[in-house]
MIDO-348376 format. One record per residue (C-alpha): y, z, x; residue in three letters. Coordinates in pm, whole numbers, padded with zeros to 5 digits, always signed. Each point is the difference from the previous one (the first is absolute). Layout:
<pts>
YZXAla
...
</pts>
This chain:
<pts>
-09051-05798-05755Met
-00100+00354+00042Ile
-00126-00082+00341Asn
+00331-00145+00102Ser
+00187+00312-00107Leu
-00224+00228+00194Lys
+00092+00058+00356Asn
-00291+00031+00222Thr
+00017+00208+00311Pro
-00012-00316+00208Asn
+00302-00141-00184Asp
+00194+00319+00054Ile
-00095-00001+00368Lys
+00111-00363+00029Asn
+00330+00072-00172Lys
+00058+00308+00216Thr
-00082-00196+00315Gly
+00229-00278-00108Leu
+00279+00251-00072Ser
-00050+00157+00339Lys
+00003-00340+00164Leu
+00319-00093-00186Leu
+00157+00332+00092Phe
-00094-00048+00367Leu
+00137-00353-00006Leu
+00329+00113-00156Leu
+00023+00290+00242Ser
-00060-00233+00293Phe
+00264-00243-00128Thr
+00246+00283-00051Phe
-00064+00135+00351Leu
+00043-00350+00149Cys
+00329-00042-00184Asn
+00112+00347+00105Leu
-00087-00072+00365Ile
+00184-00336-00022Ser
+00302+00174-00146Leu
-00003+00265+00273Ile
-00032-00268+00271Val
+00286-00197-00160Phe
+00222+00310-00013Val
-00077+00080+00364Leu
+00071-00357+00112Ile
+00321-00007-00204Phe
+00109+00334+00143Arg
-00078-00116+00353Phe
+00198-00322-00059Ser
+00298+00189-00139Val
-00007+00245+00291Asn
-00026-00290+00243Asn
+00300-00173-00163Leu
+00201+00324+00004Leu
-00085+00051+00365Leu
+00105-00356+00085Arg
+00322+00045-00199Tyr
+00084+00329+00172Ser
-00074-00153+00342Leu
+00220-00302-00076Glu
+00270+00227-00142Asn
-00005+00219+00311Ser
+00009-00312+00222Arg
+00302-00128-00192Val
+00171+00339+00035Lys
-00072+00010+00374Ile
+00126-00356+00046Leu
+00310+00080-00207Gly
+00073+00309+00210Glu
-00050-00196+00323Glu
+00231-00274-00128Leu
+00266+00258-00091Lys
-00028+00155+00347Lys
+00040-00341+00166Glu
+00295-00090-00222Ile
+00169+00334+00077Asn
-00074-00042+00372Phe
+00158-00346+00010Tyr
+00283+00115-00226Lys
+00075+00292+00234Asp
-00035-00224+00305Leu
+00229-00261-00150Arg
+00248+00265-00107Thr
-00008+00167+00343Thr
+00050-00331+00179Asn
+00270-00104-00246Asp
+00182+00330+00053Ile
-00005-00046+00377Lys
+00126-00356-00031Ile
+00266+00100-00253Tyr
+00114+00289+00218Gln
+00037-00238+00294Gln
+00184-00247-00221Leu
+00220+00281-00130Leu
+00092+00100+00356Ala
+00074-00364+00090Leu
+00213-00049-00310Arg
+00195+00318+00075Ser
+00060-00111+00360Glu
+00107-00344-00122Leu
+00240+00154-00252Ala
+00151+00226+00265Lys
+00038-00292+00240Ala
+00156-00211-00271Arg
+00238+00280-00095Gln
+00103+00047+00363Glu
+00055-00373+00037Lys
+00213-00013-00317Glu
+00209+00295+00119Glu
+00076-00187+00321Lys
+00114-00314-00181Val
+00367+00017-00088Leu
+00086-00033-00366Gly
-00346+00088-00132Ala
+00011+00112-00359Lys
-00126+00350-00061Glu
-00168-00095-00329Ser
-00200-00280+00170Asp
-00142+00227+00268Ser
-00094+00274-00247Ser
-00168-00252-00228Lys
-00211-00151+00277Ser
-00081+00347+00131Ala
-00117+00106-00347Glu
-00240-00289-00017Ile
-00139+00054+00347Leu
+00009+00378+00044Ile
-00307+00137-00164Leu
-00044+00372-00023Leu
-00375+00017-00046Gly
-00317-00109-00166Ile
-00151+00102-00333Val
-00323-00093-00170Arg
-00126+00026-00354Leu
-00182+00318-00085Lys
-00340-00049-00150Glu
+00041+00022-00373Gly
-00094-00147-00333Arg
+00301-00224-00056Trp
-00017-00376-00001Glu
+00361-00082+00083Arg
+00314+00175+00119Ile
+00348-00117-00097Asp
+00264-00078+00262Val
+00353+00086-00113Phe
+00341-00132+00108Ser
+00136+00356+00037Glu
-00158+00343+00047Pro
-00003+00067-00375Lys
-00281-00061-00247Ala
+00259-00140-00243Ser
+00109-00273+00245Ser
-00115-00361-00014Arg
-00358-00076+00105Ile
+00010-00268+00269Ile
-00368-00017+00091Gly
-00333+00174-00004Glu
-00267+00111+00241Leu
-00361-00048-00097Ile
-00252+00258+00117Asp
-00298-00205+00119Asp
-00174+00304+00149Gly
+00076-00101+00361Leu
+00278+00258+00053Ser
+00279-00245+00085Pro
+00263+00114+00249Ile
+00377-00050-00045Tyr
+00308+00054+00215Phe
+00284+00205-00143Tyr
+00367-00018+00093Thr
+00136+00291-00204Gln
-00140+00321-00132Lys
+00137+00211-00282Gln
-00159+00287-00188Pro
-00288-00152-00198Asp
+00084-00358+00110Trp
-00063-00245+00286Phe
+00177-00329+00053Lys
-00279-00225+00124Ile
-00046-00356+00110Glu
-00236-00104-00280Tyr
-00003-00370+00092Lys
+00113-00177+00315Asp
+00372+00071+00018Gly
+00019+00146-00353Lys
+00083+00366-00047Phe
-00017+00227-00302Gly
-00041+00363-00102Trp
-00334+00160-00087Val
-00082+00348-00119Gln
-00126+00220+00283Ala
-00272+00158-00215Gln
-00212-00312+00049Phe
+00032-00006+00380Phe
-00080+00203+00307Glu
+00204-00023+00316Glu
-00181-00100+00319Ile
+00126+00172+00313Lys
</pts>
């Protein structure tokens, strides 16, 4: 028993060597885990950066495509509007000539009623063209008289295409337009711009 309690120098050397070996093994394991963790963090960071780069590239592509689409839409909108204006101006001139010819013809016919000729002239004589201003409204009311308190007889819907309308009368802050084929009503001038 006494022998077992005594530590011999060889036993101490063995225990110290074993401790050193255990320490080296733990140190090596710790270093391996640390290196694995560093590699994982670097790979994760690279992956996140790669995803962010892809996202920013896709986002910029979407923005570029959106801007190109807006440019094309505006180009075709302007082209359509320009062509429509030319056609409407020609139609306006033809309608005015037709109204004048009709009025002259009615003046030549004996017994023509004055109210009939003025009514037909009102329908056919158009003074000009207006189009909706670009704005943030969805619909515009059409009134029976040039007063906001008068009866609403229709509405215009702003579809973003800048529709064009003929007008037969103009008063301060009001236009009497043809809002449907052969139907006329009053609209507030603040929503329109006159095309000359």
